[in-house]
C-alpha positions in Angstrom: 21.5 42.2 17.5 18.0 42.9 18.6 16.6 41.3 15.5 18.2 38.0 16.6 16.3 37.8 19.9 13.7 35.1 19.7 10.4 35.8 21.4 6.8 34.5 21.2 7.9 31.0 19.9 7.0 27.8 21.6 9.9 26.0 23.4 10.9 22.5 22.1 8.3 19.9 22.9 10.6 17.4 24.5 11.6 15.8 27.8 8.0 14.5 28.1 6.3 11.1 28.8 4.3 10.7 25.7 2.3 7.8 27.2 1.2 9.3 30.4 0.3 12.6 28.8 -2.1 10.8 26.4 -5.1 10.3 28.8 -7.4 8.5 26.3 -4.6 6.0 25.7 -3.9 5.5 29.4 -7.6 5.1 30.2 -8.0 2.6 27.3 -5.1 0.5 28.5 -6.6 0.3 31.9 -10.2 -0.3 30.7 -9.0 -3.3 28.6 -7.1 -5.0 31.3 -3.5 -4.0 30.3 -2.6 -1.8 33.3 0.2 -4.3 34.1 2.0 -3.0 31.1 2.1 0.7 32.3 5.7 0.6 33.6 6.9 -0.5 30.2 4.6 2.0 28.4 5.9 4.8 30.6 9.4 3.9 29.7 8.5 4.0 26.0 6.7 7.3 26.5 9.8 8.8 28.1 12.0 7.5 25.3 9.9 8.7 22.4 9.4 12.0 24.3 13.1 12.7 24.5 15.0 15.1 22.4 17.3 12.3 21.2 14.4 10.2 19.8 12.8 13.2 18.0 16.2 14.0 16.5 16.6 10.3 15.3 13.1 10.5 13.8 14.1 13.6 11.9 17.4 12.1 10.7 15.8 8.9 9.6 13.5 10.9 7.3 16.1 13.4 6.1 18.7 10.7 5.2 16.5 8.4 3.3 17.3 4.7 2.5 19.5 4.0 -0.5 19.6 1.0 -2.8 22.9 -0.7 -3.1 22.3 -3.2 -5.9 25.9 -4.4 -6.4 29.1 -4.6 -4.3 32.3 -3.0 -5.5 33.2 -6.1 -7.6 30.0 -6.2 -9.4 28.3 -9.0 -7.5 24.6 -8.5 -7.0 23.7 -7.9 -3.3 20.4 -6.1 -3.4 20.7 -4.3 -0.1 19.2 -1.2 1.2 21.3 1.1 3.4 19.5 3.1 6.2 20.8 5.9 8.3 21.9 4.7 11.8 19.1 6.7 13.3 16.5 4.4 11.6 18.2 1.3 13.1 18.2 2.9 16.6 14.4 3.6 16.3 13.6 0.2 15.0 15.8 -1.5 17.6 14.1 0.3 20.4 10.6 -0.7 19.1 11.6 -4.3 18.8 13.2 -4.3 22.3 10.0 -3.0 23.7 8.0 -5.7 22.1 6.0 -3.4 19.8 6.2 -6.2 17.2 5.3 -9.6 18.7 4.9 -9.3 22.5 1.2 -10.0 22.3 1.9 -13.4 20.7 4.9 -14.3 22.7 3.2 -13.7 26.0 -0.6 -13.9 25.4 -1.8 -12.9 28.9 -5.0 -10.9 29.4 -4.6 -7.5 27.9 -1.6 -8.4 25.8 -3.0 -7.3 22.5 -4.0 -3.9 23.9 -0.6 -3.4 25.6 1.2 -4.2 22.3 -1.2 -1.8 20.4 -0.3 0.9 22.9 3.4 0.3 22.4 3.0 0.4 18.7 1.0 3.6 18.9 3.4 5.5 21.1 6.4 4.6 19.0 4.6 5.5 15.8 3.5 8.9 17.2 7.0 10.2 16.7 8.6 8.1 13.9 6.1 6.3 11.7 8.3 4.8 9.0 9.8 2.1 11.2 6.2 1.0 12.1 5.8 -0.8 8.7 8.2 -3.7 9.4 7.1 -3.8 13.0 3.5 -4.1 12.0 4.2 -6.8 9.3 6.2 -8.8 11.8 3.4 -8.7 14.3 0.9 -9.7 11.6 2.7 -12.7 10.2 2.6 -14.6 13.4 -1.1 -15.7 13.4 -0.7 -16.6 9.7 2.2 -18.9 10.4 0.7 -20.3 13.5 -2.5 -21.2 11.7 -1.3 -22.2 8.3 2.5 -22.7 8.4 4.0 -26.2 8.5 5.5 -27.5 11.7 9.0 -27.0 10.1 8.2 -23.4 9.3 6.8 -22.6 12.7 9.8 -24.2 14.4 12.2 -22.2 12.3 10.6 -18.8 12.3 8.3 -18.3 15.4 11.2 -18.2 18.0 13.0 -15.7 15.8 9.9 -13.5 15.4 9.4 -13.5 19.2 12.9 -12.3 19.8 13.5 -8.8 21.1 16.9 -8.6 19.5 17.4 -6.6 16.3 20.0 -7.1 13.7 19.9 -5.3 10.3 22.3 -7.8 8.7 21.2 -10.3 6.1 23.1 -13.3 7.3 22.6 -16.9 8.4 22.5 -17.8 12.1 20.4 -14.8 13.2 18.3 -15.5 16.3 15.8 -12.8 15.4 13.7 -11.9 12.3 11.5 -9.1 10.8 9.0 -9.8 8.1 7.5 -8.1 5.1 4.8 -8.8 2.6 4.4 -8.5 -1.1 1.1 -9.0 -2.9 0.7 -6.1 -5.4 1.7 -6.5 -9.0 1.7 -3.8 -11.6 -1.1 -5.3 -13.7 -3.4 -6.3 -10.7 -3.2 -3.8 -7.9 -5.9 -4.7 -5.4 -7.1 -7.6 -7.7 -4.5 -10.0 -6.3 -6.1 -12.9 -8.3 -4.7 -11.2 -11.4 -1.1 -11.9 -10.0 1.2 -13.4 -12.6 4.1 -14.5 -10.4 4.4 -18.3 -10.9 5.4 -21.0 -8.4 6.6 -24.4 -9.4 7.5 -27.3 -7.0 11.2 -28.0 -6.8 10.7 -31.6 -5.7 12.3 -31.2 -2.3 9.4 -29.5 -0.5 10.4 -26.0 -1.7 9.0 -24.0 -4.6 10.6 -21.9 -7.3 9.2 -18.4 -7.9 9.4 -16.4 -11.0 7.8 -13.0 -11.2 7.7 -9.3 -10.4 6.1 -7.5 -7.4 5.2 -3.8 -8.0 5.3 -3.0 -4.2 7.4 -4.8 -1.6 7.8 -2.8 1.6 10.8 -3.1 4.0 12.9 -5.1 1.5 15.7 -5.7 4.1 13.3 -7.9 6.1 14.5 -11.5 6.8 11.4 -13.1 5.3 8.2 -12.3 3.4 4.8 -13.7 2.8 3.5 -13.3 -0.8 1.1 -14.7 -3.3 2.0 -16.6 -6.5 0.2 -18.8 -9.0 0.9 -22.5 -8.3 -0.4 -25.3 -10.6 -3.3 -25.6 -8.1 -4.1 -21.9 -8.1 -3.2 -18.8 -6.2 -1.1 -19.8 -3.2 0.7 -18.2 -0.3 4.5 -18.6 0.2 7.2 -17.8 2.7 10.2 -16.3 1.0 13.5 -15.9 3.0 16.1 -13.4 2.0 18.8 -15.9 3.2 18.6 -19.6 2.5 19.3 -22.3 5.0 22.8 -22.9 3.6 23.7 -19.2 4.2 23.5 -18.1 0.5 21.4 -15.2 -0.6 18.0 -16.0 -2.2 17.6 -14.3 -5.6 15.6 -11.1 -4.6 16.3 -8.5 -7.2 15.5 -5.1 -6.0 14.8 -3.1 -9.2 14.3 0.3 -7.5 13.1 2.0 -4.4 9.8 3.9 -4.7 9.9 7.6 -4.5 7.0 8.1 -2.1 5.0 11.1 -0.9 5.6 10.1 2.7 6.9 7.2 4.7 10.3 8.3 3.6 12.3 6.6 6.4 11.0 3.2 5.3 12.0 1.7 2.0 9.4 0.4 -0.4 10.7 -1.4 -3.5 9.9 -3.1 -6.7 11.4 -6.6 -6.8 11.9 -9.4 -9.3 12.1 -13.1 -8.6 14.3 -15.3 -10.8 14.5 -18.9 -9.6 13.8 -17.7 -6.1 13.1 -20.3 -3.4 10.1 -20.2 -1.2 8.0 -22.5 0.9 4.2 -23.1 0.8 2.1 -21.7 3.6 -1.3 -23.3 3.9 -3.0 -25.3 1.1 -2.1 -24.9 -2.5 -4.8 -22.8 -4.3 -6.0 -21.2 -1.0 -3.4 -18.4 -0.7 -5.8 -15.6 0.0 -7.2 -17.5 3.0 -3.7 -17.8 4.4 -2.5 -14.3 3.8 -5.8 -12.6 4.9 -4.8 -13.4 8.5 -1.8 -11.1 8.0 -3.8 -8.5 6.2 -6.4 -8.1 9.0 -3.7 -7.5 11.5 -2.0 -4.9 9.4 -5.3 -3.2 8.9 -5.6 -2.9 12.6 -2.2 -1.3 12.7 -3.2 1.1 9.9 -5.9 2.4 12.4 -3.4 2.5 15.2 -0.8 4.3 13.0 -3.3 6.9 11.9 -4.4 7.4 15.5 -0.8 7.8 16.5 -0.4 10.5 13.8 -3.6 12.2 15.1 -2.1 12.2 18.6 1.1 13.8 17.5 -0.7 16.4 15.4 -3.1 17.3 18.2 -0.3 17.4 20.8 1.9 19.7 18.7 -1.0 22.0 17.8 -2.0 22.4 21.4 1.6 22.9 22.6 2.1 25.7 20.0 -1.2 27.4 20.9 -0.4 27.3 24.6 2.9 29.1 24.0 2.2 31.5 21.2 0.4 34.8 21.7 -1.5 36.9 19.1 -3.7 40.0 19.5 -2.9 40.2 23.3 -3.7 36.6 24.3 -2.4 33.1 24.0 -3.8 31.3 21.0 -5.1 28.5 23.1 -7.3 31.0 25.1 -9.0 32.5 22.0 -12.3 30.9 21.3 -11.8 30.3 17.6 -8.5 28.5 18.2 -9.9 26.6 21.2 -12.8 25.3 19.0 -10.3 23.9 16.4 -8.0 22.4 19.0 -10.9 20.7 20.8 -12.3 19.3 17.5 -8.9 17.9 16.6 -8.7 16.4 20.1 -12.2 14.8 19.8 -11.2 13.2 16.5 -8.0 11.8 18.1 -9.8 10.4 21.1 -12.4 8.7 18.9 -9.6 7.1 16.9 -7.6 5.9 19.9 -10.7 4.6 21.8 -12.1 2.7 18.9 -8.8 1.3 17.8 -8.1 -0.1 21.3 -11.6 -1.6 21.4 -10.8 -3.5 18.2 -7.4 -4.5 19.5 -9.1 -5.9 22.6 -11.3 -8.1 20.4 -8.2 -9.9 19.2 -7.2 -11.0 22.7 -6.8 -14.7 23.3 -9.4 -14.6 26.0 -11.9 -12.3 24.2 -15.6 -13.3 24.4 -16.9 -15.3 21.5 -19.0 -12.4 20.3 -15.8 -10.4 19.7 -14.8 -12.7 16.8 -17.6 -11.6 14.4 -17.4 -8.0 15.8 -13.7 -7.6 15.0 -14.2 -9.1 11.5 -16.4 -6.2 10.5 -15.1 -3.5 12.9 -11.6 -3.8 11.6 -12.7 -3.0 8.0 -15.2 -0.3 9.1 -12.7 1.6 11.3 -9.7 1.0 8.9 -11.8 2.9 6.3 -12.9 5.7 8.5 -10.0 6.5 10.8 -7.5 6.3 7.9 -9.6 8.5 5.7 -9.8 11.1 8.5 -6.0 11.2 9.0 -4.8 13.5 6.2 -7.4 16.3 6.8 -6.7 16.1 10.5 -3.0 16.5 9.9 -3.5 19.5 7.7 -5.7 21.3 10.2 -3.2 20.7 13.0 -0.4 21.9 10.7 -2.3 25.1 10.0 -2.5 25.8 13.8 1.3 26.3 13.7 1.0 28.8 10.8 4.1 29.1 8.7 6.2 27.0 11.1 3.9 24.0 10.5 4.6 24.2 6.7 8.3 23.9 7.2 10.2 20.6 7.4 11.9 21.9 10.6 8.7 21.0 12.5 7.2 17.5 12.5 3.7 18.2 11.1 4.8 18.7 7.5 6.2 15.2 7.7 3.1 13.9 9.4 0.9 15.5 6.7 2.8 13.6 4.1 2.7 10.4 6.2 -1.1 10.1 6.9 -2.3 9.1 3.4 -0.3 5.9 3.3 -2.5 4.2 5.9 -5.6 4.9 3.8 -3.9 3.4 0.7 -2.1 0.4 2.3 -4.0 -2.8 2.8 -7.0 -1.7 0.8 -7.9 1.8 -0.3 -11.4 3.3 0.3 -13.5 1.4 -2.3 -11.8 -1.9 -1.6 -12.5 -1.6 2.1 -16.1 -0.4 1.6 -16.8 -3.3 -0.7 -15.3 -5.7 1.8 -17.8 -4.3 4.3 -20.7 -5.1 1.9 -19.4 -8.6 1.4 -19.0 -9.2 5.1 -22.5 -8.2 6.1 -24.0 -10.2 3.2 -22.0 -13.4 3.6 -21.6 -13.3 7.4 -24.6 -11.4 8.7 -23.5 -12.3 12.3 -20.8 -9.6 11.9 -23.3 -6.9 11.4 -25.4 -8.1 14.3 -22.3 -8.2 16.5 -21.3 -4.6 15.6 -24.8 -3.3 16.2 -24.9 -5.1 19.5 -21.7 -3.3 20.6 -23.1 0.0 19.4 -26.4 -0.5 21.3 -24.5 -0.8 24.6 -25.0 3.0 24.7 -28.7 2.9 23.8 -30.8 5.5 25.5 -27.8 7.6 26.6 -27.9 10.1 23.8 -30.9 10.7 21.5 -28.7 11.9 18.7 -26.9 8.6 18.7 -30.1 6.5 18.9 -31.4 8.3 15.8 -28.2 7.8 14.0 -28.1 4.1 14.8 -31.7 3.7 13.6 -30.8 5.4 10.3 -27.6 3.3 10.0 -29.4 0.0 10.6 -31.9 0.9 7.8 -28.9 1.4 5.4 -27.4 -1.8 6.5 -30.5 -3.9 6.1 -31.2 -2.4 2.6 -27.6 -3.3 1.6 -27.9 -6.8 3.0 -30.9 -7.5 0.8 -29.0 -7.0 -2.5 -25.3 -6.3 -1.8 -24.4 -6.9 -5.5 -26.7 -4.2 -6.8 -25.4 -1.0 -8.2 -27.2 1.0 -5.6 -25.7 -1.0 -2.7 -22.2 -0.7 -4.1 -22.6 3.0 -4.9 -23.7 3.5 -1.3 -21.0 1.3 0.3 -18.9 4.3 1.5 -21.9 6.0 3.0 -22.8 2.8 4.9 -19.2 2.2 6.1 -19.0 5.8 7.4 -22.3 5.5 9.2 -21.2 2.3 10.9 -17.9 3.8 11.9 -19.4 7.0 13.4 -22.0 5.0 15.3 -19.3 2.8 16.8 -17.1 5.7 17.8 -20.0 7.6 19.2 -21.2 4.7 21.3 -17.7 4.1 22.7 -17.3 7.8 23.6 -20.7 8.0 25.2 -19.8 5.0 27.4 -16.2 5.8 28.2 -15.2 9.4 27.5 -15.8 12.5 29.6 -19.3 14.0 29.0 -17.9 17.0 27.2 -16.0 14.8 24.7 -19.0 12.6 23.9 -21.2 15.6 23.5 -18.8 17.4 21.2 -18.5 14.3 19.0 -22.3 13.8 18.9 -23.0 17.5 18.1 -20.4 17.7 15.4 -20.6 14.3 13.7 -24.2 13.1 14.2 -27.4 14.6 12.7 -27.7 17.3 10.1 -26.0 20.3 11.8 -22.4 19.4 11.0 -19.6 21.6 10.0 -17.5 20.6 7.0 -14.2 21.5 8.6 -12.6 21.2 12.0 -13.7 23.9 14.4 -17.0 24.6 12.5 -19.2 22.5 14.7 -22.4 23.9 16.3 -22.0 25.8 19.5 -22.2 22.5 21.4 -18.5 22.8 22.2 -19.0 25.9 24.2 -15.9 27.7 25.5 -15.8 25.9 28.9 -16.3 22.4 27.3 -13.8 23.1 24.5 -11.2 24.3 27.0 -11.7 21.2 29.2 -11.2 19.0 26.1 -8.0 20.8 25.1 -6.7 20.6 28.7 -7.4 16.8 28.7 -5.4 16.3 25.5 -2.6 18.5 26.9 -2.3 16.0 29.8 -3.3 18.7 32.3 
């Protein structure tokens, strides 16, 4: 029948190398000394760009995890069953080293190479990235604060590229989770009520309830509990050394807006065994190492989502015609696509710069820089994610709003990165505390920004205004005025850093489009509403760059 003939629809976006097509990512990998990783990254790009991987990503989100609290005989097992597609995705990410390769082989560029692996995998299926991220993040916490026995037991398993979903003894690999939030405390972890008492044999007995515990089928978890000496950090295994199951009572799985492929749970501890990590009473100091790493991955995960959204929007517009021309060739659409691409490039470029600051051989000045930049960019990039996903979705029209296309899923996914590991106000107040208690962090970030000094008058003016805000906040960070302005300051710092990086490293049309639309007073409120700085020729060049052509 003639009505069944399909015309003017984009072909499937598959059979592509998602790494090589992402020019800002390729350039960043090379700029930060990780070009040696390109063969592995290309292999990952081809894998995630395949039709089979996209289908697995869809299946893992359609067939959501299910809680199996009891076996058929009534014995409590507290397991979560996933669709096989989820295991295939997670297994591939672990095999590629997207979890701990940077720690297992800390050569120059290792952190950036691992960040790129993480970003490419998360571009197509983000749910699996949660256990991958937490496994990456637990390594420095254990290396710095774990006992020799804990390091000997867990680090080799964390470095393994094998993957097994089974909860059993004798495994040579491990994935990790984290549980800090309790129902009465939320971000105020010092209000936690989970208790820990010494068992007398070096282990501790935990009793309590965690309101959010992500990836409950992980092999181990770091978490906070109140010991006699104060709030402390503990390592809790799902399987005990004798092969028995540790009491880990999964009360329910959370019914979340997005991140549907990954299970998040509410768990109870009843005579649950754990081991102390770090000093008793200094739990926040120990677990903050893990938190900082996961905040970086929130940035990378959001950037991955921006990349997917931009690529899908450009692909659709390059194959769909309306009013006698391809959408991508019509100035109004070109403006929107270019603006989405500029946001994506800023997120990728700045996230990789922070990842480079975590390298083992990073210069000394990168240590205070990363302490502040991680918080600043976690706030800004993750806040920009949901609006970006919506605008890209709209580029596909009605198709974008259906679950048959990936952008509806991405739109539901993006808010989680802004909420996880500190929502907006928590992060903005962390920025205030950092610049007050550790003023060298502010100086290091400003020094990085000033590497572009004199290259763009709009940026210079923005930096001057930002420094005034910063110095005012430093004088009295506890004042109501400073705290009320914390978001404004954090935003200004983030935009300054991204603009500086783009001026130094991106094509001129990208840097100019960012400056004209995000600096100064002539900004549009929505994507594609920037001043005429992104003229047709420049906008088309930006779109072509992000199409990989």
